[in-house]
C-alpha positions in Angstrom: -23.7 -35.1 0.8 -23.0 -31.4 1.6 -19.3 -32.4 2.2 -18.8 -33.6 -1.4 -17.3 -31.2 -4.0 -19.8 -29.2 -6.0 -18.8 -30.9 -9.2 -19.4 -34.3 -7.8 -22.8 -33.2 -6.5 -23.7 -31.9 -10.0 -22.7 -35.2 -11.7 -24.8 -37.1 -9.2 -27.7 -34.9 -10.1 -27.4 -36.0 -13.7 -25.5 -33.1 -15.3 -23.3 -34.4 -18.1 -19.6 -34.2 -17.5 -18.9 -32.3 -20.7 -21.3 -29.6 -19.5 -19.2 -28.9 -16.3 -16.1 -26.9 -15.9 -14.2 -25.3 -13.0 -12.9 -21.7 -13.0 -10.9 -19.7 -10.5 -12.6 -18.5 -7.3 -14.8 -15.4 -7.3 -12.8 -12.9 -5.4 -13.1 -9.3 -4.3 -11.7 -7.1 -7.0 -10.1 -3.7 -6.9 -11.3 -0.4 -8.3 -8.1 1.7 -8.2 -8.4 5.4 -7.7 -7.9 7.6 -10.7 -5.0 10.1 -11.4 -4.0 12.8 -13.8 -1.5 11.5 -16.4 0.2 14.8 -16.8 0.7 15.1 -13.0 2.1 11.6 -12.8 4.7 12.4 -15.5 5.6 15.6 -13.7 6.1 13.9 -10.4 8.1 11.0 -11.9 10.4 13.5 -13.6 10.9 15.3 -10.2 11.5 12.0 -8.4 13.9 10.7 -11.0 15.9 7.7 -9.6 15.2 8.4 -6.0 13.8 5.7 -3.7 10.2 6.4 -2.6 7.9 5.0 0.0 4.3 5.9 0.8 2.5 6.0 4.1 -1.2 6.0 3.1 -4.1 6.6 5.4 -1.9 8.0 8.2 -3.6 9.2 11.3 -2.1 11.7 13.8 -1.5 9.0 16.4 0.8 7.2 13.9 2.9 10.1 12.8 5.7 9.7 15.4 6.3 6.1 14.4 6.3 6.8 10.7 8.6 9.8 10.9 11.0 8.1 13.3 11.2 5.1 10.9 11.9 7.5 8.0 14.7 9.3 9.9 16.3 5.9 10.7 16.0 4.8 7.1 17.6 8.1 5.9 20.8 7.2 7.7 21.4 4.5 5.1 19.3 5.8 2.2 20.2 9.4 2.1 17.9 10.4 -0.8 14.9 8.4 0.3 11.6 10.2 -0.1 8.6 9.6 2.1 5.1 10.5 0.7 3.1 11.1 3.9 -0.7 10.9 3.0 -3.0 11.7 5.9 -6.5 10.2 5.9 -8.5 13.3 6.6 -8.0 17.0 5.5 -8.7 17.8 9.2 -5.5 15.9 10.1 -3.2 18.2 7.9 -2.5 20.7 10.6 -1.5 18.0 13.1 0.8 16.6 10.4 2.3 20.0 9.6 3.1 20.5 13.3 4.7 17.1 13.6 6.8 17.8 10.5 7.9 21.2 11.8 9.2 19.4 14.9 10.8 16.6 13.0 13.7 18.6 11.4 13.0 17.0 8.1 12.8 18.9 4.8 9.2 19.0 3.8 7.2 19.8 0.6 3.5 20.6 1.5 1.7 19.3 -1.6 -1.6 20.4 -0.2 -0.4 24.0 0.0 0.7 24.0 -3.6 4.4 23.5 -3.0 6.5 21.6 -5.7 8.6 18.6 -5.0 12.4 19.1 -5.4 15.5 17.1 -4.9 16.0 18.2 -1.3 12.6 17.1 -0.2 12.7 14.3 2.4 8.9 14.2 3.1 6.0 15.2 0.9 2.8 15.9 2.7 -0.4 15.1 1.0 -3.9 13.7 1.6 -5.6 10.5 0.7 -7.6 12.1 -2.1 -4.4 11.8 -4.3 -3.6 8.1 -3.5 -4.3 7.2 -7.2 -1.2 9.2 -8.0 1.0 8.2 -5.2 0.4 4.5 -5.4 1.6 4.7 -9.0 4.8 6.6 -7.9 5.8 4.6 -4.9 6.9 1.0 -5.3 6.5 0.5 -1.5 3.4 1.4 0.6 2.7 1.3 4.3 -1.0 1.0 4.7 -1.4 3.0 7.9 -4.4 3.0 10.1 -3.1 -0.4 11.1 -0.1 0.3 13.3 -2.2 0.1 16.5 -3.6 -3.4 17.2 -7.0 -1.8 17.6 -6.9 -0.2 14.2 -9.7 -0.7 11.7 -7.4 -1.0 8.7 -8.0 -0.3 5.1 -8.6 -2.5 2.0 -5.2 -3.3 0.5 -6.3 -4.3 -2.9 -6.0 -0.8 -4.6 -2.3 -0.7 -3.5 -1.7 -4.2 -4.8 -3.5 -3.5 -8.1 -1.3 -0.4 -8.7 2.0 -2.3 -8.3 3.0 -1.4 -4.8 4.6 -3.8 -2.3 2.6 -3.6 1.0 3.6 -3.1 4.6 1.0 -3.0 7.4 0.6 -3.1 11.1 -1.4 -5.7 13.2 -4.6 -3.6 13.2 -6.2 -4.6 9.9 -9.8 -4.9 11.3 -12.3 -6.5 9.0 -9.7 -6.8 6.2 -7.9 -9.8 7.8 -8.7 -12.2 5.0 -7.4 -9.9 2.3 -4.2 -9.2 4.1 -3.7 -12.9 4.8 -4.1 -13.7 1.1 -1.5 -11.1 0.2 0.9 -12.2 2.9 0.6 -15.9 1.9 1.4 -14.9 -1.7 4.4 -12.9 -0.6 2.9 -9.5 -1.5 2.5 -8.0 2.0 4.5 -8.0 5.3 3.5 -7.0 8.8 5.6 -4.6 10.8 5.7 -4.0 14.6 6.9 -0.6 15.7 9.2 2.0 14.3 12.4 -0.1 14.3 10.8 -2.9 12.4 9.2 -0.5 10.0 12.6 1.2 9.3 14.3 -2.2 8.6 11.5 -3.2 6.2 11.6 0.1 4.4 15.4 -0.2 3.9 15.1 -3.9 2.8 12.3 -3.3 0.4 13.8 -0.2 -1.1 15.9 -2.6 -3.2 14.0 -2.5 -6.6 14.1 -6.2 -7.1 12.6 -6.9 -3.6 9.7 -4.5 -4.1 9.1 -5.8 -7.6 8.8 -9.4 -6.5 6.2 -8.4 -4.0 4.3 -6.2 -6.5 4.1 -9.1 -9.0 2.8 -11.4 -6.3 0.2 -8.8 -5.4 -0.9 -8.4 -9.0 -1.4 -12.2 -9.2 -3.7 -12.0 -6.1 -5.6 -9.1 -7.5 -6.2 -10.7 -10.9 -7.2 -14.1 -9.4 -10.8 -14.6 -10.4 -10.8 -11.6 -12.8 -12.1 -13.8 -15.7 -15.0 -15.0 -13.7 -15.8 -11.6 -12.4 
């Protein structure tokens, strides 16, 4: 019967029980982006003990929400650093204009500026996500804040130890986000106020660490079989 478990079907077909075994499911695995070790050390030294969150894959239409949430979080977490990573190089000018109007202190990484202790927002592009996922314990996967968004695969962020926030527009990646959410590794946000609250809550190291461990367990499920 097709409804019977595969092991039962194999036994019925005459395969000896001692020849059968069950392993973990075959899952989609991650291939995390690379980084330069010297650059990571330099950034970590500059960041020191500051709390950091990353907005990855940000599109121009999402900048107002992300920056408003960061300003709100700064009222409580005065040294909080946002790494704002836009999806396309062509979006950098729109991001620079939005940051000029924001009143926030900005380091333009793509223009060769160096991070310092007064920086409130660091502007970069998705090409360097391998570095920033390793720096930030909390990542918003943007491209999801609008319900019609197409989303991005969250497994790289989970594999690199980042707790994950996302909006409702995850597109074709619904199953992956559901697995992470069910495991306690990801949370959905709705709007700038909810995003600010979640950033504040998850800036507590123990909270982000719990989510990161849960994400790692999801990422490594099925790794032996793979």
